[in-house]
C-alpha positions in Angstrom: -13.4 -28.0 13.3 -16.2 -30.4 12.5 -18.6 -29.1 9.9 -22.3 -29.6 10.0 -23.3 -32.7 8.0 -25.1 -30.7 5.3 -22.1 -28.5 4.8 -19.6 -31.4 4.8 -21.6 -33.0 2.0 -21.6 -29.8 0.0 -17.8 -29.7 0.4 -17.0 -33.0 -1.2 -15.3 -32.9 -4.6 -15.6 -35.4 -7.5 -11.7 -35.5 -7.6 -11.5 -36.8 -4.0 -10.0 -33.6 -2.7 -12.1 -31.7 -0.1 -13.6 -28.3 -0.8 -13.1 -25.6 1.9 -16.0 -24.8 4.4 -18.5 -22.5 2.8 -20.7 -20.6 5.2 -24.0 -19.3 3.6 -26.0 -16.1 4.0 -23.0 -13.8 4.8 -23.0 -11.5 1.8 -24.7 -8.6 3.7 -22.0 -8.8 6.3 -19.3 -8.6 3.6 -20.8 -5.4 2.2 -21.5 -3.8 5.5 -18.2 -4.5 7.3 -15.6 -6.2 5.2 -12.8 -6.2 7.8 -14.9 -7.9 10.5 -16.4 -10.2 7.9 -12.9 -11.6 7.0 -11.8 -11.7 10.7 -14.9 -13.6 11.6 -14.5 -16.1 8.8 -10.9 -16.9 9.8 -11.9 -17.2 13.5 -14.8 -19.5 12.8 -13.6 -21.6 9.9 -9.8 -21.5 10.0 -7.1 -20.6 7.4 -9.0 -21.4 4.2 -12.7 -20.8 3.7 -14.9 -20.3 0.6 -17.2 -17.4 0.1 -19.1 -16.2 -3.0 -18.8 -12.5 -4.0 -21.0 -12.6 -7.1 -20.2 -13.7 -9.7 -17.0 -15.4 -8.4 -16.1 -18.2 -6.1 -13.4 -17.1 -3.7 -11.2 -18.8 -1.2 -10.0 -16.6 1.7 -6.5 -17.9 2.6 -5.0 -16.8 5.8 -2.0 -19.1 6.5 1.5 -17.9 5.6 2.2 -21.3 3.9 -0.9 -20.9 1.6 0.1 -17.3 0.8 3.6 -18.4 -0.1 2.2 -21.1 -2.4 0.0 -18.6 -4.3 2.3 -15.6 -4.4 5.7 -17.3 -4.7 6.0 -21.1 -5.2 3.2 -21.5 -7.7 2.7 -17.9 -8.8 2.6 -18.7 -12.5 -0.7 -20.5 -11.9 -2.3 -17.4 -10.5 -3.1 -14.2 -12.5 -4.2 -10.8 -11.4 -7.4 -11.0 -13.6 -9.6 -10.1 -10.7 -12.4 -7.6 -10.6 -10.4 -5.1 -8.5 -7.5 -5.3 -11.0 -9.8 -4.6 -13.9 -11.2 -1.6 -12.1 -7.7 -0.3 -11.4 -6.8 -0.8 -15.1 -9.6 1.5 -16.1 -8.1 4.2 -13.9 -4.4 4.0 -14.8 -4.1 1.9 -18.0 -1.9 -1.1 -18.5 0.9 -0.3 -16.0 3.1 -2.4 -13.8 0.4 -3.1 -11.3 -2.3 -4.2 -13.8 -0.3 -5.9 -16.6 0.2 -9.7 -16.9 2.5 -12.3 -18.4 5.4 -11.2 -20.7 4.1 -7.6 -20.8 4.5 -7.4 -17.1 7.9 -9.1 -17.1 9.2 -6.6 -19.7 7.7 -3.7 -17.7 9.3 -4.9 -14.5 12.7 -5.1 -16.2 12.3 -1.6 -17.5 11.1 -0.1 -14.2 13.7 -1.7 -12.0 16.5 0.8 -12.6 14.2 3.7 -11.5 14.1 2.2 -8.0 17.7 1.2 -7.8 19.2 2.3 -4.5 21.6 4.8 -6.3 18.5 6.6 -7.7 16.8 6.6 -4.2 19.9 8.0 -2.5 19.5 11.1 -4.7 16.0 11.7 -3.4 16.4 12.1 0.3 17.2 15.8 0.2 14.0 16.4 -1.9 11.9 14.4 0.6 13.3 16.3 3.6 12.8 19.7 1.8 9.2 18.9 1.2 8.7 17.9 4.8 10.3 21.1 6.0 8.0 23.2 3.8 5.0 21.6 5.5 6.5 22.1 9.0 7.1 25.8 8.3 3.4 26.1 7.6 2.6 24.2 10.8 4.5 26.9 12.8 1.7 29.3 12.2 -0.9 26.8 13.4 1.2 26.0 16.4 1.4 29.7 17.3 -2.3 30.1 16.9 -3.2 27.0 18.8 -4.9 25.5 15.8 -5.0 21.7 15.1 -3.9 20.1 11.8 -5.9 17.5 9.8 -3.1 15.0 9.7 -4.7 12.8 7.0 -5.0 15.9 4.7 -1.5 17.0 5.6 0.1 13.7 4.9 -1.8 13.4 1.6 -0.6 16.8 0.5 3.0 16.1 1.5 3.3 12.7 -0.1 1.7 13.9 -3.3 4.3 16.7 -3.4 7.1 14.1 -2.9 5.6 11.7 -5.4 5.3 14.3 -8.2 8.8 15.8 -7.5 10.3 12.3 -7.5 8.6 11.5 -10.8 9.1 14.7 -12.6 12.0 16.5 -10.8 10.0 19.8 -10.7 7.1 21.4 -8.8 3.9 21.1 -10.7 2.1 24.1 -9.2 -1.7 24.0 -9.6 -1.5 20.8 -11.6 -0.8 19.0 -8.3 -4.3 19.9 -7.1 -5.9 18.2 -10.1 -3.8 15.1 -9.5 -4.7 15.0 -5.8 -8.4 15.4 -6.6 -8.3 12.5 -9.1 -6.5 10.2 -6.7 -8.9 11.0 -3.9 -11.9 10.4 -6.1 -10.4 7.1 -7.3 -9.7 6.0 -3.8 -13.1 6.9 -2.3 -15.1 5.6 -5.3 -12.8 2.8 -6.4 -15.7 0.5 -7.2 -17.4 3.1 -9.4 -14.7 4.2 -11.8 -17.2 4.9 -14.6 -18.9 7.8 -12.8 -18.7 10.9 -15.0 -16.7 13.1 -12.5 -14.2 10.3 -11.9 -13.7 9.8 -15.6 -13.4 13.5 -16.2 -10.9 13.9 -13.5 -8.9 10.9 -14.9 -8.9 12.5 -18.3 -7.6 15.8 -16.9 -4.7 14.1 -15.1 -3.9 11.9 -18.2 -3.7 15.1 -20.2 -1.2 16.6 -17.7 0.9 13.4 -17.7 0.9 13.2 -21.5 1.9 16.8 -21.8 4.9 16.3 -19.5 6.0 13.1 -21.2 5.7 14.6 -24.7 7.7 17.6 -23.6 10.4 15.5 -22.1 10.6 13.3 -25.1 11.1 16.3 -27.4 13.9 17.8 -25.3 15.3 15.0 -23.1 17.8 15.6 -20.3 18.4 13.3 -17.4 17.1 15.2 -14.4 17.8 12.3 -12.0 14.0 11.8 -11.5 12.0 8.6 -12.0 10.6 9.6 -15.3 14.2 10.2 -16.7 15.1 6.7 -15.5 12.1 5.2 -17.2 12.8 7.0 -20.4 16.5 5.9 -20.4 15.7 2.2 -19.6 16.2 -0.3 -22.4 15.0 -3.9 -22.0 18.0 -6.2 -21.8 16.2 -8.9 -23.8 14.4 -6.9 -26.5 16.6 -3.8 -26.5 13.3 -1.8 -26.7 12.5 1.3 -24.6 9.0 2.3 -23.3 6.9 4.2 -25.8 4.8 7.2 -24.9 1.7 5.3 -24.0 3.6 2.9 -21.7 5.4 5.8 -20.0 2.0 7.5 -19.3 0.5 4.3 -18.0 3.5 3.8 -15.6 3.3 7.4 -14.4 -0.5 7.2 -13.8 0.1 3.9 -11.8 2.9 5.5 -9.7 0.8 8.6 -9.0 -2.1 6.7 -7.4 -0.2 3.7 -5.9 2.8 5.6 -4.6 1.0 8.6 -3.0 -2.2 7.1 -1.5 -0.4 4.2 0.2 2.3 6.2 1.9 0.0 9.0 2.9 -2.3 6.5 4.8 0.6 4.6 6.3 1.9 7.8 7.8 -1.6 8.9 9.0 -2.2 5.6 10.8 1.3 5.8 12.3 0.6 9.2 13.8 -2.7 8.0 15.1 -1.1 5.0 16.8 1.6 7.2 18.3 -1.0 9.6 19.7 -2.5 6.6 21.6 0.9 5.6 23.0 2.8 8.6 24.5 5.6 6.3 25.7 6.4 5.3 22.1 6.2 8.9 21.0 8.8 9.8 23.7 11.1 7.1 22.7 10.8 8.1 19.0 11.6 11.7 19.8 14.5 10.7 22.0 15.9 8.8 19.0 15.7 11.7 16.6 17.3 14.0 19.2 20.6 12.3 18.4 20.6 14.1 15.0 21.2 17.4 17.0 18.5 19.2 15.0 20.2 18.7 11.6 17.9 17.4 8.8 17.8 13.6 8.5 19.4 11.9 5.5 19.4 8.5 4.0 22.7 7.9 5.8 20.9 8.2 9.1 18.5 5.4 8.6 20.6 2.9 10.6 20.5 5.4 13.5 16.7 5.5 13.5 15.7 1.9 14.2 12.8 2.7 16.4 11.2 4.9 13.7 11.4 1.9 11.4 10.0 -0.5 14.0 7.1 1.9 14.7 6.4 2.2 11.0 6.5 -1.6 10.5 4.1 -2.1 13.4 1.7 0.5 11.9 1.8 -1.3 8.6 1.0 -4.5 10.4 -2.1 -3.1 12.2 -3.3 -0.9 9.4 -1.8 -2.1 6.0 -2.9 0.4 3.3 -2.9 -2.4 0.7 -5.3 -4.4 2.8 -6.5 -7.0 0.2 -4.6 -8.9 -2.4 -6.3 -11.1 -5.1 -5.3 -13.7 -7.6 -7.3 -16.0 -10.0 -6.3 -19.6 -10.5 -5.5 -20.5 -14.1 -5.4 -24.2 -13.6 -6.3 -26.9 -11.1 -4.4 -26.7 -7.8 -4.4 -28.0 -4.3 -3.9 -25.8 -1.2 -3.9 -27.3 2.3 -5.6 -30.5 1.0 -8.4 -28.5 -0.6 -9.2 -28.5 -4.4 -8.7 -25.2 -6.3 -10.6 -25.1 -9.6 -9.6 -22.9 -12.5 -11.2 -19.5 -12.2 -11.3 -19.5 -8.4 -10.3 -16.2 -6.8 -7.7 -16.5 -4.0 -8.4 -13.6 -1.6 -5.6 -12.6 0.9 -6.9 -10.1 3.5 -3.6 -8.6 4.7 -5.5 -7.1 7.6 -6.4 -10.5 9.0 -3.1 -12.2 8.1 -1.3 -9.5 10.2 -3.6 -10.5 13.2 -3.1 -14.2 13.0 -2.9 -15.4 16.6 -0.6 -18.3 15.7 2.1 -15.9 14.4 1.5 -12.7 16.4 1.4 -12.5 20.2 -1.3 -10.1 21.4 -2.1 -9.3 17.7 -4.4 -6.3 18.5 -1.8 -4.5 20.6 0.6 -1.8 19.3 4.1 -3.0 20.0 6.9 -1.7 17.8 9.5 -3.9 19.6 8.0 -7.0 17.9 10.0 -5.7 14.9 13.3 -5.5 16.8 15.6 -7.3 14.3 16.4 -10.1 16.7 12.7 -10.8 17.2 11.6 -10.2 13.6 14.2 -12.6 12.2 12.2 -15.4 13.9 8.9 -14.3 12.3 7.4 -16.2 9.4 8.2 -14.2 6.3 4.7 -14.6 4.9 2.9 -13.6 8.1 3.9 -9.9 7.3 3.1 -8.8 3.8 2.4 -5.1 3.7 3.9 -4.9 0.2 2.8 -8.2 -1.0 5.3 -11.0 -1.8 6.9 -12.9 -4.6 7.7 -11.6 -8.1 4.9 -9.0 -7.9 5.9 -7.5 -4.6 5.5 -3.7 -4.7 8.5 -2.3 -6.7 8.4 1.0 -4.7 8.5 -0.4 -1.2 12.0 0.8 -0.5 11.1 4.3 -1.7 8.0 4.4 0.4 9.8 3.3 3.5 12.6 5.8 2.9 10.0 8.6 2.4 8.0 7.7 5.5 11.0 7.3 7.7 12.5 10.7 6.7 9.1 12.4 7.1 8.6 10.9 10.6 12.0 12.0 11.7 11.5 15.6 10.4 8.1 15.9 12.2 9.4 14.4 15.4 12.3 16.9 15.5 9.8 19.7 15.6 6.5 18.6 17.1 4.7 16.0 19.2 1.2 15.2 17.7 -1.7 14.6 20.1 -5.2 13.5 19.1 -7.6 16.4 19.2 -10.8 15.8 21.3 -13.5 14.1 19.3 -11.2 12.7 16.7 -11.7 9.0 17.2 -11.6 7.1 13.9 -12.0 3.5 12.6 -10.5 2.0 9.4 -12.5 2.2 6.2 -11.5 -0.4 3.6 -11.7 1.3 0.2 -8.9 1.2 -2.5 -6.6 1.5 0.5 -7.3 1.2 4.2 -7.9 4.8 5.2 -9.5 6.6 8.2 -13.3 7.0 8.0 -13.1 10.7 8.7 -10.8 13.7 9.1 -8.2 13.2 11.8 -7.3 16.4 13.7 -4.2 16.6 15.9 -2.8 19.3 18.1 0.8 20.4 17.9 3.1 20.4 21.0 6.8 21.0 21.5 
């Protein structure tokens, strides 16, 4: 693309490296419709373009090679010291998602055992039991011909799973307080200092602190994630997590683990409701279980569920935006990167890159057939990020979502209720802009 002369002059660097194209006067579009703003930037200006979200200078990078450079090859030159990360830190403390440097490396070492496959294998029965409880409630709605709000149902279910996985027990009414806090944090992510958000966060923090203190006083390994975190000892320092660190990690997992999986499932049911042939194939696959509850050992027998989930994560990635800040001078694609520059990765646009995805707007689970997927560029599909800071809970989230989908498909077919059209709303996660009602069918 040839830039206008005035813009080319503005994009010359004293070092001799070019600066990326920088369209002007687009801030209102960014505020009004972020997803289309980023899509339009990549379509008009290519795989690296500068924009200025005050007070920062940001480069939107959209090519897998550039993403690999920032998240993997030269990741030590890029920190998470972005505005969004600072907002998240105010919500959850200094947990695995928000920490940096040696603090983060130590936390990652301490958290890794909690997500080892042997720990996850012990959780499949709990996930299925929670799903069956929800489906039992649905039987009454089915008999009465009443629809279900699938977004609300998936949120309630994944919150139940997350709290049971963390604590090994049902929290009762305390779950409602946690759910309210996460919802407020997700909807008003940019305004964490609002009194009701702060009050809700303090209430949840008090719940978490009470649980951690009680477990520290009378510890037994319950096989849950909190037990694993309490038992973990750093192999280098031989230290364990203190009470504040445990609370920060639990707060992080509550919001990151529950909100992302809930929305991934919601979008998946929405897409399936638009494609009855995919629903039929999925239900045919689960019929091979002969009505017995699914288990982790069945995952290899449910490839179409996983392909469907992967395609949903491609089209509607809950973690729709990743950000890093350059610590030192760098070069990407022949363009200069100055210290302090924010590198913005809009996962939503990366997953629609026409060079790497045929018919990128179409729903096609078969593009994740293993024989096809193995030819895909690894960094063109990043629903969980990439590199050292890839989401630590991705395997748990995929296990949870796959088992829940299998349980639901065994009992019901979900169809979009009349008047329930939605569009994506990019908040803390990519969520539907309104309630999503679906009718239940056998």
